[in-house]
C-alpha positions as CSV (number, residue, x, y, z in Angstrom):
1,M,0.0,0.0,0.0
2,A,1.4,3.4,-0.9
3,T,2.1,5.8,1.8
4,P,0.7,9.3,1.2
5,I,3.4,11.2,2.9
6,A,7.1,10.9,3.9
7,S,7.8,8.5,6.7
8,N,10.3,10.8,8.4
9,F,8.3,12.6,11.2
10,T,10.7,15.4,11.4
11,R,9.7,16.6,7.9
12,L,5.9,16.4,8.6
13,T,4.0,19.7,8.7
14,S,0.6,20.2,10.2
15,T,-0.8,20.0,6.6
16,D,0.9,16.6,6.2
17,L,-0.6,15.4,9.4
18,V,-4.1,16.4,8.2
19,K,-3.5,14.6,4.9
20,F,-2.2,11.6,6.8
21,K,-5.3,11.5,9.0
22,R,-7.6,11.7,6.0
23,Y,-5.7,8.9,4.4
24,L,-6.2,6.7,7.4
25,I,-9.9,7.6,7.7
26,E,-10.5,6.8,4.0
27,N,-8.8,3.5,4.2
28,V,-10.3,2.4,7.5
29,G,-13.8,3.6,6.3
30,R,-13.4,1.7,3.1
31,S,-12.5,-1.5,4.9
32,M,-15.6,-1.2,7.1
33,E,-18.0,-1.1,4.3
34,G,-20.4,-4.0,4.3
35,E,-19.3,-5.2,7.8
36,P,-22.6,-6.2,9.6
37,L,-21.2,-5.4,13.1
38,Q,-22.8,-4.2,16.3
39,L,-21.6,-0.8,17.6
40,G,-19.3,-2.2,20.3
41,D,-17.8,-4.9,17.9
42,R,-17.6,-2.2,15.2
43,T,-15.5,0.0,17.4
44,E,-13.1,-2.7,18.3
45,F,-12.8,-3.9,14.6
46,M,-12.2,-0.3,13.6
47,K,-9.4,0.1,16.1
48,Q,-7.8,-3.1,14.8
49,R,-8.1,-2.0,11.2
50,L,-6.7,1.5,12.1
51,N,-3.6,0.0,13.6
52,E,-3.1,-2.3,10.6
53,V,-3.4,0.6,8.1
54,Y,-1.1,2.7,10.2
55,V,1.6,0.0,10.4
56,Q,1.3,-0.5,6.6
57,T,2.1,3.2,6.0
58,K,5.5,2.7,7.7
59,V,5.1,6.2,9.3
60,S,6.5,6.4,12.8
61,L,4.9,9.1,14.9
62,P,5.7,10.0,18.5
63,E,3.4,8.0,20.7
64,D,1.5,11.0,22.0
65,I,0.8,12.2,18.5
66,R,-0.2,8.8,17.3
67,Q,-2.6,8.3,20.2
68,Q,-4.2,11.7,19.5
69,I,-4.6,11.0,15.8
70,F,-6.1,7.6,16.5
71,H,-8.5,9.2,19.0
72,D,-9.5,11.9,16.4
73,I,-10.0,9.2,13.8
74,L,-12.3,7.1,16.0
75,D,-14.3,10.2,16.9
76,E,-14.6,10.9,13.2
77,L,-15.7,7.4,12.2
78,T,-17.9,6.6,15.2
79,G,-19.1,10.1,16.3
80,F,-19.1,13.7,15.1
81,G,-15.4,14.4,14.7
82,P,-13.7,17.1,16.8
83,I,-16.8,18.0,18.7
84,Q,-17.6,14.5,19.9
85,P,-15.7,15.0,23.3
86,L,-17.8,18.2,23.8
87,L,-21.0,16.2,23.2
88,D,-19.8,13.6,25.7
89,D,-19.2,16.2,28.4
90,P,-22.3,16.2,30.6
91,D,-21.6,19.7,31.9
92,I,-21.8,21.3,28.4
93,S,-25.3,22.3,27.4
94,E,-24.7,23.7,24.0
95,V,-22.0,23.4,21.3
96,M,-21.5,26.1,18.7
97,V,-19.3,25.8,15.6
98,N,-18.8,29.2,14.0
99,G,-16.3,28.0,11.5
100,P,-13.4,25.5,11.5
101,K,-11.3,27.3,14.1
102,K,-14.0,28.8,16.2
103,V,-15.8,26.3,18.4
104,Y,-17.7,27.6,21.5
105,V,-19.6,25.9,24.3
106,E,-22.1,26.9,26.9
107,K,-21.2,25.6,30.3
108,S,-23.0,26.6,33.5
109,G,-24.8,29.3,31.5
110,K,-21.6,30.9,30.2
111,L,-20.1,30.9,26.7
112,T,-16.4,30.0,26.3
113,K,-14.2,29.4,23.3
114,T,-12.6,25.9,23.2
115,P,-9.3,24.8,21.7
116,V,-11.2,22.4,19.5
117,A,-10.7,22.9,15.7
118,F,-11.7,21.3,12.4
119,D,-9.2,20.9,9.6
120,D,-11.1,23.2,7.2
121,D,-14.6,24.1,5.9
122,D,-14.9,20.7,4.1
123,H,-14.2,18.9,7.4
124,V,-17.1,20.8,9.1
125,V,-19.4,20.0,6.1
126,R,-18.5,16.3,6.4
127,V,-19.5,16.3,10.0
128,I,-22.8,18.1,9.2
129,D,-23.5,15.4,6.6
130,R,-22.7,12.7,9.1
131,I,-25.2,14.2,11.5
132,I,-28.1,14.8,9.1
133,L,-27.9,12.2,6.4
134,P,-29.0,9.3,8.7
135,L,-32.0,11.5,9.7
136,G,-33.1,11.8,6.1
137,R,-32.2,15.5,5.9
138,R,-29.9,17.3,3.4
139,V,-28.0,20.5,3.1
140,D,-26.6,22.1,0.0
141,A,-26.3,25.4,-1.9
142,D,-30.0,25.2,-2.8
143,S,-31.1,24.3,0.7
144,P,-28.3,25.8,2.9
145,T,-30.0,25.5,6.3
146,V,-31.3,22.5,8.2
147,D,-32.9,21.6,11.5
148,A,-32.7,18.1,12.9
149,R,-32.9,16.1,16.0
150,L,-30.3,13.5,17.0
151,P,-31.4,10.1,18.2
152,D,-30.7,11.2,21.8
153,G,-33.1,14.1,21.4
154,S,-30.4,16.9,21.0
155,R,-31.4,19.7,18.6
156,V,-29.1,20.5,15.7
157,N,-29.1,23.5,13.4
158,A,-26.6,23.7,10.5
159,V,-26.0,26.4,8.0
160,I,-23.5,26.4,5.1
161,R,-22.4,28.8,2.3
162,P,-23.7,30.9,0.6
163,V,-25.8,31.9,3.6
164,T,-22.9,31.9,6.0
165,I,-20.1,34.2,5.0
166,D,-17.3,32.8,7.1
167,G,-17.9,29.1,6.6
168,P,-20.3,26.4,7.7
169,C,-21.8,26.6,11.2
170,I,-23.3,24.0,13.5
171,T,-25.3,24.6,16.7
172,I,-26.2,21.7,18.9
173,R,-28.4,22.1,22.0
174,K,-27.8,19.0,24.0
175,F,-30.6,16.9,25.3
176,K,-30.6,16.3,29.1
177,K,-31.3,12.7,29.8
178,D,-32.4,13.5,33.4
179,K,-35.4,15.7,33.6
180,L,-35.0,18.4,36.2
181,S,-37.5,18.4,39.1
182,I,-39.2,21.4,40.6
183,Q,-37.1,20.8,43.8
184,Q,-33.9,21.1,41.7
185,L,-35.1,24.5,40.3
186,I,-35.8,25.6,43.9
187,D,-32.3,24.5,44.9
188,Y,-30.8,26.4,41.9
189,D,-32.7,29.5,43.1
190,S,-34.6,29.6,39.8
191,L,-37.8,30.1,41.8
192,T,-39.0,29.9,45.4
193,A,-40.9,27.1,47.1
194,N,-44.0,29.4,47.3
195,M,-43.8,30.2,43.6
196,A,-43.5,26.4,42.9
197,E,-46.6,25.7,45.0
198,F,-48.5,28.4,43.2
199,I,-47.5,27.3,39.7
200,R,-48.4,23.7,40.6
201,A,-51.9,24.8,41.7
202,C,-52.3,26.7,38.4
203,V,-51.3,23.8,36.2
204,V,-53.5,21.2,38.1
205,S,-56.4,23.7,38.1
206,H,-56.4,23.9,34.3
207,L,-55.1,27.5,33.8
208,N,-53.8,28.4,30.4
209,I,-50.1,29.2,30.8
210,V,-47.5,30.9,28.5
211,I,-43.8,30.6,29.4
212,S,-42.0,33.6,28.0
213,G,-38.2,34.1,27.7
214,G,-35.2,34.7,25.5
215,T,-33.2,32.1,23.6
216,G,-31.4,29.7,26.0
217,S,-33.3,31.1,29.0
218,G,-34.6,27.7,30.0
219,K,-38.2,27.9,28.7
220,T,-38.3,24.2,27.6
221,T,-36.8,23.1,30.9
222,L,-39.5,24.9,32.8
223,L,-42.2,23.7,30.4
224,N,-41.0,20.1,31.1
225,V,-41.3,20.7,34.9
226,L,-44.8,22.3,34.6
227,S,-46.0,19.4,32.3
228,G,-45.0,17.0,35.1
229,F,-47.8,18.5,37.3
230,I,-50.5,17.4,34.9
231,P,-52.5,14.6,36.5
232,E,-52.0,11.0,35.2
233,S,-55.7,10.7,34.4
234,E,-55.6,13.3,31.6
235,R,-54.9,12.8,27.9
236,I,-52.0,15.0,26.8
237,I,-50.9,15.9,23.3
238,T,-47.5,17.5,22.8
239,I,-46.5,19.3,19.7
240,E,-43.0,20.4,18.9
241,D,-40.6,21.3,16.1
242,A,-38.0,18.8,17.6
243,A,-39.3,16.6,20.4
244,E,-37.6,17.6,23.7
245,L,-40.3,17.2,26.3
246,Q,-40.0,14.3,28.6
247,L,-43.4,13.8,30.1
248,Q,-43.6,10.8,32.5
249,Q,-47.4,10.4,32.3
250,D,-48.7,7.3,30.6
251,H,-51.4,8.9,28.3
252,V,-49.2,11.1,26.2
253,L,-49.3,11.5,22.4
254,R,-46.2,13.2,21.0
255,M,-46.2,14.9,17.6
256,E,-43.4,16.5,15.8
257,T,-43.3,18.7,12.7
258,K,-42.0,17.4,9.3
259,V,-40.0,19.4,6.8
260,A,-40.8,19.4,3.1
261,N,-39.3,16.8,0.8
262,V,-36.9,17.5,-2.1
263,D,-39.9,18.6,-4.2
264,G,-41.0,21.1,-1.5
265,K,-44.0,19.0,-0.6
266,G,-45.1,17.1,2.4
267,A,-44.3,19.6,5.1
268,V,-46.3,19.4,8.4
269,S,-46.2,22.6,10.5
270,I,-46.9,23.3,14.1
271,R,-50.1,25.0,13.0
272,D,-51.2,21.8,11.1
273,L,-50.5,19.8,14.2
274,V,-52.4,22.1,16.6
275,R,-55.4,22.0,14.3
276,N,-55.3,18.3,14.1
277,S,-54.8,17.8,17.8
278,L,-58.3,19.4,18.4
279,R,-59.8,16.3,16.7
280,M,-57.9,13.9,19.0
281,R,-59.9,14.6,22.2
282,P,-57.1,16.2,24.2
283,D,-57.4,17.1,27.8
284,R,-54.2,19.1,27.5
285,I,-52.4,20.6,24.5
286,V,-48.7,21.3,25.1
287,V,-47.0,23.2,22.3
288,G,-43.2,23.4,22.6
289,E,-43.0,26.8,21.1
290,C,-45.4,29.2,19.3
291,R,-43.6,31.2,16.7
292,G,-46.2,31.9,14.0
293,G,-49.8,31.6,12.9
294,E,-50.4,28.6,15.1
295,A,-50.8,31.1,18.0
296,L,-54.3,31.9,16.7
297,D,-55.2,28.2,16.7
298,M,-53.7,27.9,20.2
299,L,-55.7,30.8,21.5
300,Q,-58.9,29.5,19.9
301,A,-58.3,26.1,21.5
302,M,-57.8,27.8,24.9
303,N,-61.0,29.7,24.4
304,T,-63.1,26.7,23.3
305,G,-62.8,24.3,26.2
306,H,-59.2,23.2,26.1
307,D,-58.2,24.8,29.4
308,G,-54.9,23.9,30.9
309,S,-52.9,24.3,27.7
310,L,-49.2,25.2,27.9
311,T,-46.8,26.8,25.5
312,T,-43.6,28.9,25.2
313,L,-42.7,31.9,23.1
314,H,-39.7,34.2,22.7
315,A,-40.1,37.5,24.6
316,N,-38.2,39.5,27.2
317,S,-41.1,40.4,29.5
318,P,-44.7,39.6,30.1
319,R,-45.8,42.8,28.3
320,D,-43.5,41.9,25.3
321,A,-45.1,38.4,25.3
322,L,-48.5,40.0,24.7
323,S,-47.1,42.0,21.8
324,R,-45.4,38.9,20.4
325,M,-48.7,37.0,20.5
326,E,-50.4,39.8,18.7
327,T,-47.8,39.7,16.0
328,M,-48.1,35.9,15.6
329,V,-51.9,36.0,15.4
330,L,-51.6,38.6,12.6
331,M,-49.2,36.2,10.9
332,S,-52.0,33.6,10.6
333,G,-53.4,35.5,7.6
334,M,-56.7,36.4,9.4
335,D,-57.6,40.0,8.9
336,L,-58.6,40.7,12.5
337,P,-58.8,44.1,14.2
338,L,-56.1,44.6,16.9
339,K,-58.7,45.0,19.6
340,V,-60.3,41.6,18.7
341,V,-56.8,40.0,18.8
342,R,-56.2,41.4,22.3
343,Q,-59.6,40.2,23.5
344,Q,-58.7,36.7,22.2
345,I,-55.5,36.8,24.1
346,S,-56.9,38.3,27.4
347,S,-59.7,35.8,27.5
348,A,-57.5,32.8,26.6
349,V,-54.3,33.3,28.6
350,D,-54.5,33.2,32.4
351,L,-50.8,33.4,33.4
352,I,-47.5,34.4,31.9
353,I,-44.3,33.0,33.5
354,Q,-41.2,35.0,32.5
355,Q,-38.0,32.9,32.4
356,T,-34.8,34.9,32.1
357,R,-31.1,34.1,31.6
358,L,-29.3,36.7,33.7
359,K,-25.9,38.2,32.8
360,D,-24.1,35.9,35.2
361,G,-25.5,32.8,33.3
362,S,-28.1,31.9,35.9
363,R,-31.6,31.2,34.9
364,K,-34.6,32.4,36.9
365,V,-38.3,32.9,36.8
366,T,-38.3,36.7,37.0
367,A,-42.0,37.3,36.9
368,I,-45.3,35.4,37.3
369,T,-48.0,37.6,35.9
370,E,-51.7,37.3,35.7
371,V,-53.5,38.3,32.5
372,V,-56.4,40.1,34.2
373,G,-58.6,41.2,31.2
374,M,-59.2,44.3,29.1
375,E,-59.5,48.0,30.0
376,G,-60.4,49.8,26.8
377,D,-58.0,48.6,24.1
378,T,-55.3,47.5,26.6
379,V,-54.7,44.1,28.1
380,V,-54.2,44.5,31.9
381,L,-51.4,42.5,33.5
382,T,-50.7,42.1,37.2
383,D,-47.5,40.8,38.7
384,I,-48.1,38.1,41.4
385,F,-44.3,37.4,41.9
386,K,-41.4,39.4,40.8
387,F,-37.6,39.2,40.9
388,E,-35.9,42.4,42.1
389,Q,-32.2,42.8,41.5
390,T,-30.3,44.4,44.4
391,G,-26.8,44.4,43.1
392,I,-23.9,42.5,41.6
393,G,-21.7,40.3,43.8
394,Q,-18.3,38.7,43.5
395,E,-17.4,37.4,40.0
396,G,-20.4,39.2,38.5
397,K,-23.0,37.2,40.3
398,I,-26.5,38.8,40.2
399,L,-27.9,39.5,43.6
400,G,-31.6,39.9,44.1
401,E,-34.8,38.4,45.6
402,L,-37.8,36.6,44.2
403,K,-40.8,37.8,46.2
404,P,-44.6,38.1,46.0
405,T,-46.0,41.6,45.2
406,G,-48.8,41.3,47.8
407,I,-51.6,40.9,45.2
408,R,-53.7,37.8,45.1
409,P,-54.7,36.7,41.5
410,L,-58.3,37.2,40.4
411,F,-58.4,33.5,39.4
412,T,-58.0,32.4,43.0
413,P,-61.6,30.9,43.0
414,R,-60.5,28.6,40.1
415,L,-57.6,27.4,42.2
416,E,-60.0,26.7,45.1
417,A,-62.3,24.8,42.8
418,G,-59.3,22.8,41.8
419,G,-58.7,21.8,45.4
420,F,-56.1,24.4,46.3
421,K,-56.7,26.8,49.1
422,L,-53.4,28.5,49.1
423,S,-52.1,30.1,52.3
424,G,-52.2,33.8,52.4
425,E,-48.6,33.8,53.4
426,I,-47.6,32.8,49.8
427,F,-48.7,36.2,48.6
428,I,-47.3,38.3,51.5
429,P,-44.3,40.3,50.5
430,P,-41.3,41.0,52.8
431,G,-42.5,43.6,55.3
432,G,-45.9,42.1,55.8
433,F,-47.9,44.2,53.4
434,N,-50.7,42.2,51.8
435,Q,-53.0,44.0,49.3
436,R,-56.1,42.1,48.5
437,R,-58.4,42.8,45.5
């Protein structure tokens, strides 16, 4: 077998090593074709073949370099190349490839650049193909963006030229195998025990709840926790772009959107699924995220007997969430007066929970807000709980307090009808003031 580069290591450049690594990958990959092996056996067989091909090249690398190259090659052939170790790290929640030499991760809520690097743009594209081809997706110049879900539930977005100027990009939001509990959110200071008790009462009592927040603020995590409060006896339908929710109840129907085929046909949108779910006798409809015209269908469902529905949307405050919902309803194509849209929202939505990722990377419920109703042309909101920042501590840690505002929600009778007679202490702010309406 011909060796692709000189066998004298002292003359090898980094470019030579890249070529050498590709040579080994191509030869080992070719030898694996048609081998009907299980994953564990396949990995061992691959290691054996890799060593055989390496010996045949008569290239002698220092042991540490050889081991690193072997490790990189196995990651390439059995995983997702240079980013595989990042995906294996349980403390990393997101992996972002901004180009061959710019790989970032989110860890403990903070973004950091890693020393991980790809060989070049083609190397990134090969990893993208390795990710999406088994999922029946494609990415090329005519279709330069793709969304997909890995078998473990992680969400993947990939974008290539000509859309990206500086090279192909990959964003992977890792799927947490262990669903967080409400107690863990309390332990993380994401919310207080009183807030948790109040939210649980609202979910069980069939209030319609919208979780609002920015990208990466933890909306889906909170939605997962809230969904866990739904009683076992109810029929739940979940609708998502990429299935992430981990409901433990027995009677759950999970639905996921479908992209169009090569001919541009066969797409199934969130809106299609929301409409279809209404024919499936749901007790609860849980939509992973509203981002378009499906908001109108969701509001109509909430207004026509499907109480207890849950969804998330992108917004930076409860008031912004209302504006976002208005915009999404108008995106449905229905020519509705703005006042009618606001009436739909105010009569459908009972509670907005604002989830925020603070500057120190921590994630908190920064507001729990009741949608009271309409006054003239304005939707009235009342904060029941609020986060008040008091300062910035060591290492930039945000200091503050999650506390009640002293106002009881107008829907308190619905909570009592649901079996929850919440203690008045839950709504008493520090200092003892308790305003009742």
